[in-house]
N, C-alpha and C positions, 0 to 999 in steps of 0.2 A: 420541346428541345431539352433532352435530359442527359444524353450521353456526353462523355468527356470530349469525344471527337467533334460532335455537333457544336458544342460550346466553343471549342478551340477554333473551329472553322469560322464561326460567327465573330469571335474576338479578333482574329487575324484580318478578316474581311473589313471589319469596322476600323481597325487601326490603319490599314492601307488606304481606305477611303478618306479617313480624317487627315492623314499626313500627306495626301496627294498634293503635289505642286508641279505644274507642267514644266517650269523653267528649271527647278532644282532636279526633277526627275531626269531631265535631259542632260544635265551637266555633272551630276553626282551619282555614285553607286546607290543601289537600293538599300534602304536601312535594314539592319539585321534585327529580326524578331526572335528572341531566345525561346525556343520551343520548351525547354526544361522549365523555365520560369513561368511561362504561360500555364503549363500543366500543373505546376505546384500551386499557383494562385487559384486555378479552377478547383482543384481538389480541396484546398483550404476553405474556400467559400462554400462549396458543396457540403463539406463535413460540418460546417457551421450554419447549415440550413438557410443560406441565402437564396433568393429567387433567381431564375435564369437571367432576368433583366438586370438585377443587381450584380450578378457574376460578370456579365458582359461589361457593365458600366465600370466596375472597379478594375477589372483586368485591362480594359482599354486604357483607362487613365494612368494606371501604374506602368504599363508597358510603354506608353508614349513617353512618360517620365524617364524610364530607363533608356529608351532610344535617344532622348535628348541628351542625357548624361554621356552615353557612348559616343554620340556625334561630336560633342564638344571635345571629348578626349582625342578624337582623330586629328584635331587641328595640328597638334605637335608633330604629326608624321610628315607634313609637307615641308619641303626645303625652300630654297630661296629663288627659284626661277620665276619669271613672270606668270607662267601657267600655274605654278604651285601657289603663288601668292593669291591668284584669282580663286583657286580651289579652296584655299584656306579661308578667304573672306566668305565664300559661298557656304562653306561648312559651318562657320560661326553663325551665319544667318539661319542656316538649316536648323542648328541646334536651338537657337533662340525661338524659332517658329514652333518647334515641337514643345519647348517649355511653355510657351504661351498657350498652346492647345491643351496641355496638361492642366494648367491653372484654370483655364476656361471651363474645362469639363467638371472640375471639382467645385469651383466657386459658384457655378450656376446652380448647383444642388446644395449650396450652403455648407459644404464640408470643410470649413476653415480649420477645424481641429485636425483633420487628416493632413492637410497641407502643412500645418505646423509640425506634426509628428514626422512627416517625411523630410522636412527641412533638417531635423536632427539627424536623420539617417544620412542625408547627403554630406553633412558636416563630418560625420563619423567616417563615411566612405572616403572623402577627400583627404582626411588626415592619414588614413591607411595607405592611400595611393602615394602620398609623399614619402611615407615610411618605406614603401616597397622600392622606391627609387634610391633613397639616401641612407636608409638604416643598415647597419651591419647586424644581421640576425645572428643570435647566439645559438639557435637550434632550429631543427626542421619544424618542430612543433610551433615555434613563434612565427615562422614564415607561413605555415598553413593557417594559422589563426588570422594573420593579416589578409591572406587571400579570401578566407571565408568571410570576413567582414565586408571586403570590397564587393564580393559577389552576392551576398545574401542580405545585406543590411536593409535595403528597401523592403523586401518581403518580410524580414523579421520585424521591423517597426510596424508594418501593416498588421501582422499577426498580433502584435501587442495591442494595437489600436482596437482590434475587434475582440480582444480578450481570448485569444487562441494560443496562449503561451505553450501549450502542450505540443504544438506543431513545430516549434522553433528548431529543435534539434534535427529533425528530418530535413527541414528547409536548408539549414546550414550545411548539413552533410551532402545533400544532393547538389547544391550549388557549388560546393568545393570540388566534388568529383567531376562535375561537368566542366569546370574551368581547367582542371588538370588534364582531362581528356583532350580538350581543345589545344592545350599547350603541347601535348604529345603529338597530336595530329599535324600541328603547324611547325614543329621543330625541324630545322634544317641547318646546314652550315652557315647560311647567310641570314638566318632568322633566329636571333636569340632575344627573347623578350626579357623584361625586367624580372619576371617570375623565374625564367630559366637561368638567368645570370645569378640571381640570388641562390637558387637551388644548387647550382654548380659550386658556388663558393662554399656553402654549408657542407656539401658532400665531398668537396675537394676533388672534383673531377672536371675535365674539359673535353674529353673525348665524346663525340656525338653518340656513338653506338652505346657507350656505357651510360650516358645521360638518359637515353631512351629506356634502357633496361632498368635503371634505378627508379625512374619516374613511373614506369609500368608497375613495379613492385609496390610503390606508394599507393597508386590507384587501387590495386588489388586489395591492399590492406584497409583502404578506406571504405570499399564496397561491403 
């Protein structure tokens, strides 16, 4: 099992098998597995001569951790109806389940140092998520830096843990571009994320078409 695609297929299959839960699967949407981050992790580990088994092990653990964080973030999207409250409770439990699976995967192999390193990453990520909602960004550069930390910090801290600092710039860049592309794809009149709201404030625009145009330019510059 040497090719990127074979490794990716194995990682995704193991993730889906590990997080499978009949009741949650019946009542909640399927968790999102970020293809860009899986690919970045596989390339990072292959470039640093990890075995296929280790690549699958680390990718599985880190992506379940990422899914847990993403799942907990979805909780705030539910409003106050009884059905929404039930979904909110289930989503909290879902995120807790995934967090437990992540800790279980790494603690069983004695990788407490990695758990500690990634706890720093989560703290850094959460601080920037708060900034994204509440901070008045003075420049586009500062906003992009905030987004970069949110999207890449788990992978960046892992790269530091395995002493692969040379890969950090590429990880940050690809994670940023991936997030901006998602924002562009999901942008509509009724869907303005915190990223888009902050972007429009900085660029002093509110028109949807102009927002898409300016965001497309930023993506092209980042590529």
